[in-house]
N, CA, C and O atoms as a GROMACS GRO file, in nm:
protein
  504
    1UNK      N    1   1.467  -0.778  -1.271
    1UNK     CA    2   1.440  -0.731  -1.098
    1UNK      C    3   1.290  -0.646  -1.107
    1UNK      O    4   1.229  -0.598  -1.203
    2UNK      N    5   1.267  -0.651  -0.986
    2UNK     CA    6   1.132  -0.619  -0.979
    2UNK      C    7   1.173  -0.478  -0.885
    2UNK      O    8   1.234  -0.482  -0.778
    3UNK      N    9   1.132  -0.377  -0.940
    3UNK     CA   10   1.115  -0.265  -0.881
    3UNK      C   11   1.010  -0.233  -0.847
    3UNK      O   12   0.906  -0.272  -0.901
    4UNK      N   13   1.018  -0.133  -0.718
    4UNK     CA   14   0.838  -0.078  -0.685
    4UNK      C   15   0.881   0.051  -0.689
    4UNK      O   16   1.003   0.064  -0.673
    5UNK      N   17   0.821   0.146  -0.706
    5UNK     CA   18   0.866   0.314  -0.647
    5UNK      C   19   0.717   0.362  -0.613
    5UNK      O   20   0.616   0.339  -0.680
    6UNK      N   21   0.724   0.426  -0.510
    6UNK     CA   22   0.591   0.491  -0.402
    6UNK      C   23   0.624   0.646  -0.430
    6UNK      O   24   0.733   0.704  -0.427
    7UNK      N   25   0.499   0.693  -0.456
    7UNK     CA   26   0.465   0.834  -0.473
    7UNK      C   27   0.384   0.914  -0.369
    7UNK      O   28   0.394   0.860  -0.259
    8UNK      N   29   0.327   0.997  -0.368
    8UNK     CA   30   0.257   1.066  -0.336
    8UNK      C   31   0.223   1.135  -0.190
    8UNK      O   32   0.134   1.213  -0.154
    9UNK      N   33   0.323   1.079  -0.126
    9UNK     CA   34   0.314   1.087   0.014
    9UNK      C   35   0.332   1.233   0.072
    9UNK      O   36   0.391   1.304  -0.009
   10UNK      N   37   0.297   1.296   0.188
   10UNK     CA   38   0.312   1.441   0.255
   10UNK      C   39   0.302   1.425   0.318
   10UNK      O   40   0.300   1.318   0.378
   11UNK      N   41   0.281   1.602   0.365
   11UNK     CA   42   0.203   1.616   0.501
   11UNK      C   43   0.063   1.678   0.466
   11UNK      O   44   0.026   1.732   0.362
   12UNK      N   45   0.005   1.659   0.567
   12UNK     CA   46  -0.119   1.712   0.545
   12UNK      C   47  -0.230   1.704   0.681
   12UNK      O   48  -0.213   1.606   0.753
   13UNK      N   49  -0.331   1.792   0.718
   13UNK     CA   50  -0.370   1.821   0.836
   13UNK      C   51  -0.482   1.678   0.877
   13UNK      O   52  -0.516   1.612   0.779
   14UNK      N   53  -0.525   1.644   0.985
   14UNK     CA   54  -0.652   1.590   1.031
   14UNK      C   55  -0.726   1.577   0.943
   14UNK      O   56  -0.719   1.673   0.866
   15UNK      N   57  -0.802   1.499   0.913
   15UNK     CA   58  -0.921   1.449   0.837
   15UNK      C   59  -0.915   1.446   0.667
   15UNK      O   60  -0.999   1.398   0.591
   16UNK      N   61  -0.729   1.545   0.619
   16UNK     CA   62  -0.730   1.564   0.500
   16UNK      C   63  -0.738   1.456   0.420
   16UNK      O   64  -0.804   1.376   0.486
   17UNK      N   65  -0.709   1.406   0.317
   17UNK     CA   66  -0.674   1.294   0.164
   17UNK      C   67  -0.503   1.357   0.158
   17UNK      O   68  -0.440   1.455   0.196
   18UNK      N   69  -0.482   1.226   0.081
   18UNK     CA   70  -0.388   1.137   0.040
   18UNK      C   71  -0.402   1.043  -0.066
   18UNK      O   72  -0.461   0.938  -0.042
   19UNK      N   73  -0.366   1.060  -0.155
   19UNK     CA   74  -0.352   0.924  -0.291
   19UNK      C   75  -0.221   0.882  -0.289
   19UNK      O   76  -0.145   0.974  -0.319
   20UNK      N   77  -0.145   0.734  -0.254
   20UNK     CA   78  -0.024   0.722  -0.288
   20UNK      C   79  -0.034   0.637  -0.402
   20UNK      O   80  -0.139   0.576  -0.424
   21UNK      N   81   0.074   0.625  -0.486
   21UNK     CA   82   0.085   0.548  -0.623
   21UNK      C   83   0.208   0.465  -0.550
   21UNK      O   84   0.255   0.486  -0.438
   22UNK      N   85   0.252   0.358  -0.655
   22UNK     CA   86   0.319   0.261  -0.670
   22UNK      C   87   0.340   0.202  -0.815
   22UNK      O   88   0.251   0.146  -0.880
   23UNK      N   89   0.501   0.229  -0.868
   23UNK     CA   90   0.486   0.156  -1.027
   23UNK      C   91   0.558   0.100  -1.028
   23UNK      O   92   0.670   0.148  -1.017
   24UNK      N   93   0.539  -0.043  -1.041
   24UNK     CA   94   0.598  -0.180  -1.051
   24UNK      C   95   0.685  -0.243  -1.142
   24UNK      O   96   0.609  -0.291  -1.227
   25UNK      N   97   0.806  -0.272  -1.174
   25UNK     CA   98   0.855  -0.328  -1.309
   25UNK      C   99   0.903  -0.438  -1.272
   25UNK      O  100   0.894  -0.472  -1.154
   26UNK      N  101   0.974  -0.529  -1.381
   26UNK     CA  102   1.037  -0.632  -1.349
   26UNK      C  103   0.998  -0.774  -1.388
   26UNK      O  104   1.061  -0.866  -1.440
   27UNK      N  105   0.822  -0.757  -1.326
   27UNK     CA  106   0.746  -0.922  -1.377
   27UNK      C  107   0.626  -0.896  -1.388
   27UNK      O  108   0.582  -0.808  -1.315
   28UNK      N  109   0.534  -0.963  -1.483
   28UNK     CA  110   0.450  -0.940  -1.518
   28UNK      C  111   0.298  -0.898  -1.400
   28UNK      O  112   0.214  -0.973  -1.352
   29UNK      N  113   0.318  -0.741  -1.387
   29UNK     CA  114   0.235  -0.714  -1.279
   29UNK      C  115   0.098  -0.753  -1.228
   29UNK      O  116   0.053  -0.755  -1.114
   30UNK      N  117   0.063  -0.774  -1.306
   30UNK     CA  118  -0.116  -0.830  -1.377
   30UNK      C  119  -0.152  -0.958  -1.295
   30UNK      O  120  -0.270  -0.984  -1.271
   31UNK      N  121  -0.057  -1.032  -1.257
   31UNK     CA  122  -0.067  -1.172  -1.220
   31UNK      C  123   0.000  -1.156  -1.074
   31UNK      O  124   0.018  -1.266  -1.022
   32UNK      N  125   0.033  -1.070  -1.009
   32UNK     CA  126   0.138  -1.069  -0.864
   32UNK      C  127  -0.038  -0.950  -0.796
   32UNK      O  128  -0.098  -0.857  -0.850
   33UNK      N  129  -0.065  -1.051  -0.610
   33UNK     CA  130  -0.117  -0.953  -0.578
   33UNK      C  131  -0.009  -0.875  -0.518
   33UNK      O  132   0.108  -0.910  -0.502
   34UNK      N  133  -0.088  -0.721  -0.475
   34UNK     CA  134   0.010  -0.654  -0.407
   34UNK      C  135  -0.070  -0.575  -0.265
   34UNK      O  136  -0.188  -0.595  -0.234
   35UNK      N  137   0.016  -0.493  -0.198
   35UNK     CA  138  -0.003  -0.458  -0.043
   35UNK      C  139   0.032  -0.339  -0.028
   35UNK      O  140   0.056  -0.293  -0.140
   36UNK      N  141   0.052  -0.248   0.070
   36UNK     CA  142   0.064  -0.122   0.131
   36UNK      C  143   0.099  -0.199   0.305
   36UNK      O  144   0.012  -0.267   0.360
   37UNK      N  145   0.194  -0.181   0.352
   37UNK     CA  146   0.242  -0.156   0.490
   37UNK      C  147   0.309  -0.047   0.521
   37UNK      O  148   0.401   0.002   0.455
   38UNK      N  149   0.250   0.008   0.653
   38UNK     CA  150   0.350   0.111   0.690
   38UNK      C  151   0.430   0.074   0.829
   38UNK      O  152   0.432  -0.036   0.883
   39UNK      N  153   0.487   0.181   0.866
   39UNK     CA  154   0.619   0.156   0.981
   39UNK      C  155   0.590   0.311   1.073
   39UNK      O  156   0.615   0.413   1.009
   40UNK      N  157   0.549   0.325   1.187
   40UNK     CA  158   0.612   0.450   1.214
   40UNK      C  159   0.700   0.418   1.322
   40UNK      O  160   0.723   0.314   1.384
   41UNK      N  161   0.744   0.536   1.328
   41UNK     CA  162   0.845   0.534   1.423
   41UNK      C  163   0.880   0.460   1.564
   41UNK      O  164   0.807   0.499   1.655
   42UNK      N  165   0.994   0.343   1.606
   42UNK     CA  166   0.981   0.274   1.725
   42UNK      C  167   0.879   0.133   1.707
   42UNK      O  168   0.882   0.035   1.782
   43UNK      N  169   0.796   0.150   1.596
   43UNK     CA  170   0.702   0.045   1.598
   43UNK      C  171   0.748  -0.087   1.460
   43UNK      O  172   0.822  -0.088   1.362
   44UNK      N  173   0.680  -0.155   1.507
   44UNK     CA  174   0.672  -0.276   1.347
   44UNK      C  175   0.627  -0.242   1.215
   44UNK      O  176   0.546  -0.150   1.209
   45UNK      N  177   0.661  -0.294   1.114
   45UNK     CA  178   0.608  -0.279   1.015
   45UNK      C  179   0.477  -0.344   0.985
   45UNK      O  180   0.477  -0.458   0.938
   46UNK      N  181   0.353  -0.274   1.012
   46UNK     CA  182   0.225  -0.359   0.971
   46UNK      C  183   0.155  -0.328   0.855
   46UNK      O  184   0.149  -0.216   0.805
   47UNK      N  185   0.088  -0.455   0.802
   47UNK     CA  186   0.003  -0.478   0.730
   47UNK      C  187  -0.148  -0.360   0.715
   47UNK      O  188  -0.223  -0.328   0.807
   48UNK      N  189  -0.152  -0.332   0.620
   48UNK     CA  190  -0.250  -0.188   0.587
   48UNK      C  191  -0.366  -0.214   0.464
   48UNK      O  192  -0.485  -0.196   0.442
   49UNK      N  193  -0.276  -0.254   0.418
   49UNK     CA  194  -0.406  -0.335   0.266
   49UNK      C  195  -0.342  -0.382   0.156
   49UNK      O  196  -0.228  -0.361   0.112
   50UNK      N  197  -0.473  -0.476   0.103
   50UNK     CA  198  -0.428  -0.587  -0.008
   50UNK      C  199  -0.491  -0.597  -0.133
   50UNK      O  200  -0.605  -0.560  -0.102
   51UNK      N  201  -0.496  -0.620  -0.244
   51UNK     CA  202  -0.593  -0.645  -0.312
   51UNK      C  203  -0.524  -0.782  -0.426
   51UNK      O  204  -0.412  -0.824  -0.455
   52UNK      N  205  -0.642  -0.811  -0.457
   52UNK     CA  206  -0.524  -0.953  -0.549
   52UNK      C  207  -0.495  -0.939  -0.681
   52UNK      O  208  -0.525  -0.849  -0.759
   53UNK      N  209  -0.440  -1.027  -0.695
   53UNK     CA  210  -0.379  -1.019  -0.824
   53UNK      C  211  -0.488  -0.975  -0.964
   53UNK      O  212  -0.461  -0.905  -1.061
   54UNK      N  213  -0.604  -1.038  -0.935
   54UNK     CA  214  -0.732  -0.971  -1.069
   54UNK      C  215  -0.827  -0.830  -0.996
   54UNK      O  216  -0.935  -0.799  -1.047
   55UNK      N  217  -0.790  -0.780  -0.915
   55UNK     CA  218  -0.872  -0.655  -0.796
   55UNK      C  219  -0.968  -0.719  -0.780
   55UNK      O  220  -1.030  -0.624  -0.731
   56UNK      N  221  -1.029  -0.787  -0.778
   56UNK     CA  222  -1.157  -0.919  -0.716
   56UNK      C  223  -1.180  -0.865  -0.555
   56UNK      O  224  -1.267  -0.789  -0.513
   57UNK      N  225  -1.053  -0.944  -0.471
   57UNK     CA  226  -1.068  -0.907  -0.377
   57UNK      C  227  -0.941  -0.842  -0.301
   57UNK      O  228  -0.821  -0.863  -0.318
   58UNK      N  229  -1.029  -0.729  -0.184
   58UNK     CA  230  -0.996  -0.652  -0.129
   58UNK      C  231  -0.946  -0.670   0.037
   58UNK      O  232  -1.024  -0.740   0.102
   59UNK      N  233  -0.835  -0.620   0.106
   59UNK     CA  234  -0.872  -0.682   0.226
   59UNK      C  235  -0.779  -0.526   0.336
   59UNK      O  236  -0.712  -0.443   0.275
   60UNK      N  237  -0.791  -0.519   0.445
   60UNK     CA  238  -0.798  -0.414   0.530
   60UNK      C  239  -0.778  -0.436   0.638
   60UNK      O  240  -0.858  -0.504   0.703
   61UNK      N  241  -0.661  -0.383   0.695
   61UNK     CA  242  -0.616  -0.407   0.899
   61UNK      C  243  -0.760  -0.300   0.926
   61UNK      O  244  -0.803  -0.215   0.848
   62UNK      N  245  -0.812  -0.336   1.054
   62UNK     CA  246  -0.933  -0.268   1.079
   62UNK      C  247  -0.942  -0.089   1.133
   62UNK      O  248  -1.039  -0.016   1.150
   63UNK      N  249  -0.806  -0.068   1.147
   63UNK     CA  250  -0.790   0.059   1.176
   63UNK      C  251  -0.821   0.184   1.097
   63UNK      O  252  -0.844   0.303   1.123
   64UNK      N  253  -0.810   0.102   0.980
   64UNK     CA  254  -0.856   0.201   0.792
   64UNK      C  255  -0.922   0.143   0.727
   64UNK      O  256  -0.898   0.128   0.607
   65UNK      N  257  -1.051   0.080   0.802
   65UNK     CA  258  -1.195   0.034   0.696
   65UNK      C  259  -1.270   0.138   0.686
   65UNK      O  260  -1.301   0.192   0.792
   66UNK      N  261  -1.328   0.201   0.547
   66UNK     CA  262  -1.408   0.302   0.585
   66UNK      C  263  -1.337   0.418   0.511
   66UNK      O  264  -1.400   0.461   0.414
   67UNK      N  265  -1.233   0.470   0.535
   67UNK     CA  266  -1.138   0.512   0.494
   67UNK      C  267  -1.006   0.514   0.378
   67UNK      O  268  -0.940   0.614   0.347
   68UNK      N  269  -0.996   0.436   0.349
   68UNK     CA  270  -0.875   0.417   0.255
   68UNK      C  271  -0.920   0.290   0.163
   68UNK      O  272  -0.991   0.193   0.191
   69UNK      N  273  -0.879   0.313   0.089
   69UNK     CA  274  -0.934   0.191  -0.021
   69UNK      C  275  -0.796   0.192  -0.107
   69UNK      O  276  -0.718   0.284  -0.136
   70UNK      N  277  -0.798   0.026  -0.143
   70UNK     CA  278  -0.699  -0.013  -0.234
   70UNK      C  279  -0.734  -0.032  -0.363
   70UNK      O  280  -0.846  -0.080  -0.381
   71UNK      N  281  -0.662  -0.004  -0.469
   71UNK     CA  282  -0.727  -0.001  -0.611
   71UNK      C  283  -0.549  -0.050  -0.701
   71UNK      O  284  -0.433  -0.026  -0.669
   72UNK      N  285  -0.602  -0.115  -0.804
   72UNK     CA  286  -0.515  -0.126  -0.895
   72UNK      C  287  -0.514  -0.095  -0.997
   72UNK      O  288  -0.634  -0.094  -1.026
   73UNK      N  289  -0.433  -0.050  -1.129
   73UNK     CA  290  -0.465  -0.034  -1.256
   73UNK      C  291  -0.305  -0.150  -1.307
   73UNK      O  292  -0.184  -0.149  -1.287
   74UNK      N  293  -0.407  -0.235  -1.380
   74UNK     CA  294  -0.298  -0.325  -1.449
   74UNK      C  295  -0.192  -0.316  -1.576
   74UNK      O  296  -0.084  -0.358  -1.616
   75UNK      N  297  -0.346  -0.195  -1.620
   75UNK     CA  298  -0.275  -0.151  -1.816
   75UNK      C  299  -0.176  -0.059  -1.782
   75UNK      O  300  -0.085  -0.044  -1.864
   76UNK      N  301  -0.174   0.044  -1.616
   76UNK     CA  302  -0.058   0.106  -1.597
   76UNK      C  303   0.050   0.048  -1.491
   76UNK      O  304   0.123   0.129  -1.434
   77UNK      N  305   0.061  -0.075  -1.466
   77UNK     CA  306   0.138  -0.140  -1.374
   77UNK      C  307   0.148  -0.076  -1.229
   77UNK      O  308   0.236  -0.113  -1.152
   78UNK      N  309   0.056   0.019  -1.196
   78UNK     CA  310  -0.006   0.075  -1.107
   78UNK      C  311  -0.096  -0.005  -1.000
   78UNK      O  312  -0.190  -0.080  -1.032
   79UNK      N  313  -0.056   0.020  -0.875
   79UNK     CA  314  -0.123   0.004  -0.733
   79UNK      C  315  -0.151   0.122  -0.642
   79UNK      O  316  -0.059   0.202  -0.657
   80UNK      N  317  -0.233   0.162  -0.560
   80UNK     CA  318  -0.297   0.317  -0.581
   80UNK      C  319  -0.362   0.247  -0.400
   80UNK      O  320  -0.423   0.144  -0.372
   81UNK      N  321  -0.314   0.353  -0.318
   81UNK     CA  322  -0.376   0.357  -0.204
   81UNK      C  323  -0.464   0.542  -0.175
   81UNK      O  324  -0.405   0.650  -0.176
   82UNK      N  325  -0.597   0.522  -0.154
   82UNK     CA  326  -0.632   0.623  -0.098
   82UNK      C  327  -0.664   0.687   0.002
   82UNK      O  328  -0.774   0.634   0.016
   83UNK      N  329  -0.658   0.760   0.087
   83UNK     CA  330  -0.665   0.761   0.184
   83UNK      C  331  -0.746   0.884   0.276
   83UNK      O  332  -0.687   0.980   0.325
   84UNK      N  333  -0.863   0.865   0.287
   84UNK     CA  334  -0.941   1.000   0.324
   84UNK      C  335  -0.950   0.980   0.508
   84UNK      O  336  -0.932   0.883   0.580
   85UNK      N  337  -0.986   1.118   0.533
   85UNK     CA  338  -1.055   1.138   0.697
   85UNK      C  339  -0.878   1.076   0.750
   85UNK      O  340  -0.868   0.959   0.789
   86UNK      N  341  -0.789   1.139   0.747
   86UNK     CA  342  -0.665   1.093   0.799
   86UNK      C  343  -0.630   1.142   0.949
   86UNK      O  344  -0.684   1.240   1.000
   87UNK      N  345  -0.568   1.091   0.990
   87UNK     CA  346  -0.573   1.040   1.120
   87UNK      C  347  -0.444   1.136   1.175
   87UNK      O  348  -0.398   1.210   1.088
   88UNK      N  349  -0.388   1.142   1.291
   88UNK     CA  350  -0.236   1.172   1.361
   88UNK      C  351  -0.180   1.021   1.381
   88UNK      O  352  -0.060   0.995   1.368
   89UNK      N  353  -0.292   0.910   1.419
   89UNK     CA  354  -0.149   0.771   1.414
   89UNK      C  355  -0.166   0.730   1.303
   89UNK      O  356  -0.153   0.607   1.311
   90UNK      N  357  -0.194   0.768   1.170
   90UNK     CA  358  -0.198   0.719   1.053
   90UNK      C  359  -0.022   0.788   1.014
   90UNK      O  360   0.039   0.732   0.922
   91UNK      N  361   0.015   0.853   1.056
   91UNK     CA  362   0.172   0.918   1.046
   91UNK      C  363   0.258   0.752   1.039
   91UNK      O  364   0.251   0.667   1.127
   92UNK      N  365   0.323   0.742   0.931
   92UNK     CA  366   0.430   0.640   0.899
   92UNK      C  367   0.494   0.661   0.792
   92UNK      O  368   0.477   0.766   0.730
   93UNK      N  369   0.598   0.544   0.741
   93UNK     CA  370   0.640   0.520   0.647
   93UNK      C  371   0.568   0.446   0.554
   93UNK      O  372   0.532   0.340   0.605
   94UNK      N  373   0.531   0.458   0.432
   94UNK     CA  374   0.423   0.359   0.352
   94UNK      C  375   0.480   0.313   0.253
   94UNK      O  376   0.544   0.384   0.176
   95UNK      N  377   0.464   0.174   0.237
   95UNK     CA  378   0.566   0.084   0.166
   95UNK      C  379   0.479   0.002   0.073
   95UNK      O  380   0.386  -0.070   0.108
   96UNK      N  381   0.519   0.022  -0.046
   96UNK     CA  382   0.455  -0.063  -0.139
   96UNK      C  383   0.521  -0.184  -0.124
   96UNK      O  384   0.624  -0.195  -0.058
   97UNK      N  385   0.468  -0.270  -0.178
   97UNK     CA  386   0.471  -0.422  -0.183
   97UNK      C  387   0.432  -0.560  -0.261
   97UNK      O  388   0.312  -0.544  -0.280
   98UNK      N  389   0.458  -0.656  -0.303
   98UNK     CA  390   0.446  -0.720  -0.393
   98UNK      C  391   0.453  -0.886  -0.371
   98UNK      O  392   0.564  -0.939  -0.364
   99UNK      N  393   0.330  -0.964  -0.361
   99UNK     CA  394   0.347  -1.090  -0.377
   99UNK      C  395   0.456  -1.136  -0.396
   99UNK      O  396   0.537  -1.076  -0.467
  100UNK      N  397   0.493  -1.284  -0.322
  100UNK     CA  398   0.606  -1.376  -0.376
  100UNK      C  399   0.560  -1.442  -0.520
  100UNK      O  400   0.592  -1.428  -0.638
  101UNK      N  401   0.470  -1.519  -0.444
  101UNK     CA  402   0.407  -1.548  -0.627
  101UNK      C  403   0.224  -1.530  -0.710
  101UNK      O  404   0.130  -1.459  -0.673
  102UNK      N  405   0.232  -1.614  -0.816
  102UNK     CA  406   0.156  -1.563  -0.862
  102UNK      C  407  -0.041  -1.606  -0.829
  102UNK      O  408  -0.085  -1.701  -0.765
  103UNK      N  409  -0.096  -1.530  -0.878
  103UNK     CA  410  -0.238  -1.558  -0.847
  103UNK      C  411  -0.267  -1.541  -0.717
  103UNK      O  412  -0.347  -1.615  -0.659
  104UNK      N  413  -0.182  -1.411  -0.640
  104UNK     CA  414  -0.193  -1.463  -0.499
  104UNK      C  415  -0.357  -1.361  -0.485
  104UNK      O  416  -0.414  -1.290  -0.567
  105UNK      N  417  -0.389  -1.399  -0.340
  105UNK     CA  418  -0.498  -1.267  -0.280
  105UNK      C  419  -0.487  -1.153  -0.220
  105UNK      O  420  -0.583  -1.076  -0.214
  106UNK      N  421  -0.353  -1.122  -0.159
  106UNK     CA  422  -0.351  -0.980  -0.084
  106UNK      C  423  -0.339  -0.993   0.055
  106UNK      O  424  -0.339  -0.897   0.133
  107UNK      N  425  -0.330  -1.102   0.084
  107UNK     CA  426  -0.327  -1.092   0.275
  107UNK      C  427  -0.241  -1.074   0.332
  107UNK      O  428  -0.127  -1.074   0.284
  108UNK      N  429  -0.273  -1.049   0.472
  108UNK     CA  430  -0.159  -0.892   0.558
  108UNK      C  431  -0.049  -0.958   0.643
  108UNK      O  432   0.014  -0.908   0.737
  109UNK      N  433  -0.040  -1.091   0.586
  109UNK     CA  434   0.103  -1.154   0.641
  109UNK      C  435   0.212  -1.141   0.561
  109UNK      O  436   0.211  -1.176   0.443
  110UNK      N  437   0.347  -1.072   0.642
  110UNK     CA  438   0.438  -1.010   0.540
  110UNK      C  439   0.561  -1.047   0.483
  110UNK      O  440   0.650  -0.985   0.424
  111UNK      N  441   0.532  -1.236   0.538
  111UNK     CA  442   0.626  -1.308   0.493
  111UNK      C  443   0.556  -1.347   0.345
  111UNK      O  444   0.626  -1.386   0.252
  112UNK      N  445   0.448  -1.335   0.336
  112UNK     CA  446   0.397  -1.363   0.185
  112UNK      C  447   0.455  -1.258   0.069
  112UNK      O  448   0.402  -1.248  -0.042
  113UNK      N  449   0.544  -1.199   0.103
  113UNK     CA  450   0.610  -1.048   0.016
  113UNK      C  451   0.690  -1.043  -0.007
  113UNK      O  452   0.751  -1.032   0.100
  114UNK      N  453   0.788  -1.042  -0.118
  114UNK     CA  454   0.888  -1.007  -0.106
  114UNK      C  455   0.962  -0.910  -0.174
  114UNK      O  456   1.079  -0.889  -0.142
  115UNK      N  457   0.896  -0.834  -0.282
  115UNK     CA  458   1.018  -0.693  -0.306
  115UNK      C  459   0.900  -0.593  -0.225
  115UNK      O  460   0.779  -0.612  -0.209
  116UNK      N  461   1.004  -0.464  -0.175
  116UNK     CA  462   0.935  -0.379  -0.114
  116UNK      C  463   0.958  -0.245  -0.242
  116UNK      O  464   1.008  -0.242  -0.354
  117UNK      N  465   0.890  -0.140  -0.146
  117UNK     CA  466   0.979   0.002  -0.216
  117UNK      C  467   1.043   0.010  -0.120
  117UNK      O  468   1.068  -0.066  -0.026
  118UNK      N  469   1.080   0.138  -0.157
  118UNK     CA  470   1.168   0.232  -0.055
  118UNK      C  471   1.067   0.324   0.026
  118UNK      O  472   1.121   0.391   0.114
  119UNK      N  473   0.974   0.335   0.016
  119UNK     CA  474   0.899   0.403   0.100
  119UNK      C  475   0.863   0.565   0.071
  119UNK      O  476   0.937   0.646   0.014
  120UNK      N  477   0.732   0.591   0.124
  120UNK     CA  478   0.683   0.725   0.116
  120UNK      C  479   0.655   0.779   0.253
  120UNK      O  480   0.604   0.710   0.342
  121UNK      N  481   0.683   0.886   0.265
  121UNK     CA  482   0.628   0.959   0.441
  121UNK      C  483   0.472   0.978   0.448
  121UNK      O  484   0.404   1.012   0.352
  122UNK      N  485   0.440   0.962   0.531
  122UNK     CA  486   0.306   1.027   0.543
  122UNK      C  487   0.255   1.104   0.727
  122UNK      O  488   0.215   1.050   0.830
  123UNK      N  489   0.278   1.217   0.697
  123UNK     CA  490   0.269   1.307   0.782
  123UNK      C  491   0.120   1.357   0.783
  123UNK      O  492   0.060   1.373   0.677
  124UNK      N  493   0.055   1.384   0.920
  124UNK     CA  494  -0.094   1.430   0.947
  124UNK      C  495  -0.085   1.447   1.108
  124UNK      O  496  -0.076   1.377   1.209
  125UNK      N  497  -0.094   1.590   1.068
  125UNK     CA  498  -0.125   1.745   1.212
  125UNK      C  499  -0.245   1.682   1.231
  125UNK      O  500  -0.323   1.611   1.168
  126UNK      N  501  -0.232   1.737   1.351
  126UNK     CA  502  -0.330   1.767   1.453
  126UNK      C  503  -0.402   1.888   1.446
  126UNK      O  504  -0.486   1.915   1.532
   0.00000   0.00000   0.00000
């Protein structure tokens, strides 16, 4: 069974940085695309960033381009989300997710992913 465990969330001031990590287990990590989504109170879960199975392609929602970086370490079965220049509107629960099938691209569609972590809270104070 696939398990995804996020860590690294917390409280930070506007302009600060956080690095989220997601450790995966249960199926061969290196052949699955990974993604990060977030959900703010009262809002739907939205795509933040995705990385292809081989790490050669990355995708971001417009609001985080230039501030967030997704990366993966296939030797450690871990995906990261480096978040810089954080804003209050980045406040949300952040979820790590794994693509349904192997060799995926890391696209933005929520239906492309089938396993989700429990989430980690990110709060940015103004």
